[in-house]
Each structure stands twice: as structure tokens, then as C-alpha cells.
C-alpha positions in Angstrom: 0.0 0.0 0.0 1.3 3.5 -0.9 0.1 6.3 1.4 0.1 9.8 0.1 1.9 11.9 2.8 -0.6 14.7 2.8 -3.5 12.3 3.3 -1.6 10.2 5.9 -0.6 13.3 7.8 -4.1 14.8 8.0 -5.8 11.5 8.9 -3.0 10.6 11.2 -3.2 13.9 13.1 -6.9 13.4 13.8 -6.3 9.8 14.8 -3.5 10.8 17.2 -5.5 13.7 18.7 -8.5 11.4 19.3 -6.3 8.9 20.9 -4.6 11.5 23.1 -7.8 13.0 24.3 -9.2 9.6 25.1 -5.9 8.6 26.7 -5.5 5.7 24.3 -2.2 4.6 22.7 -2.0 5.1 19.0 0.4 2.9 17.0 0.8 3.8 13.4 2.8 2.9 10.4 4.7 5.9 9.1 6.9 8.9 10.0 4.2 10.9 11.8 4.6 9.7 15.3 6.1 13.1 16.3 2.7 14.7 16.1 1.2 12.8 19.1 1.3 9.1 18.3 2.7 6.7 20.8 4.8 4.7 18.5 5.4 3.7 14.9 6.7 0.5 13.4 7.3 -0.1 9.8 9.7 0.0 6.9 12.0 3.0 6.5 10.6 5.2 3.8 13.9 6.6 2.7 15.2 3.1 2.1 12.1 2.2 0.1 12.4 5.3 -2.1 16.1 4.6 -2.7 15.2 1.1 -3.8 12.4 2.4 -6.1 14.9 4.9 -7.6 17.3 2.0 -8.3 14.6 0.1 -10.1 13.6 3.1 -12.2 17.3 3.6 -13.1 17.5 0.0 -14.2 14.4 0.4 -16.4 15.7 3.6 -17.9 19.0 1.8 -18.8 17.1 -1.0 -20.7 16.2 -3.6 -18.1 12.8 -5.0 -18.7 10.5 -4.4 -15.7 9.6 -8.2 -15.7 13.3 -9.0 -15.2 13.5 -7.0 -12.0 12.8 -9.1 -9.0 10.1 -8.2 -6.5 11.7 -6.9 -3.3 10.4 -6.8 0.3 11.4 -4.1 2.7 14.5 -5.1 4.6 14.8 -2.2 7.1 12.1 -1.7 9.7 12.1 1.0 12.4 10.5 1.4 15.8 9.9 5.0 16.9 8.6 5.7 20.4 7.2 9.1 21.6 7.8 9.2 25.4 6.0 12.6 25.7 2.8 10.9 24.4 3.3 7.9 26.8 3.6 10.3 29.7 0.5 12.3 28.5 -1.7 9.2 28.5 -0.2 7.8 31.7 1.6 4.9 30.2 4.9 3.6 31.4 6.8 1.6 28.8 9.2 -1.1 29.8 12.9 -0.1 29.5 13.4 -3.2 27.3 11.0 -1.8 24.7 12.6 1.6 24.8 16.0 0.1 24.4 14.9 -1.7 21.2 13.6 1.5 19.6 15.5 3.0 16.7 14.4 6.5 17.7 13.0 7.8 21.0 11.2 11.2 21.0 10.7 13.3 24.1 
């Protein structure tokens, strides 16, 4: 599934705000956990875009699209927003925080 960043951002902000006001954790796929989401787990977008650019480059240099193998994401990231955790009264285990690729707040 490909999300358009503008759509994902606007829907995600409403989703996070509703979760925050109800003191519910929101876990989303994407880079928008900074807004108010508790955490995000999913593939690294920059890595996906680089791989897509490599495929486009191969096609522009004559490789048939059918000859390019299908690829799966190989880099996943866990981002945790501790400010949101505190706001909803949630204490995350230190083992979970230690596994995060990025911790905000």
C-alpha cells in the first residue's frame, strides 16, 4: 500500500488527537509519530524510495520491468514518543525503549 503523505498526515493527526484526548495509545505505520502518536513500526521510507529509484534507473537503462525481482522491505524502524506515553499515563518497559531505533521526548 502506498500512502500519500498529505492524506496520511491529515488523517494521522486526527487519529493521534483522538487517541490522546481519550488517553488511548496510537500505534501507526509511518513517520508521523512526532505529532502525538505513541509509536510507529514499519519500513524505513527513505530506504524504500532509494530502492524504487534504483529500479527506475534499471528500467531507464534498458532492463525489462519483468526482469527486475520483487523486493520486500529489509529495514524496519520502531519509533517511540515518550511525551505521548507520559501524557496518557503509560509507562513503557525499559526493554521496549532500548529496542527503539528512535525515541522522541
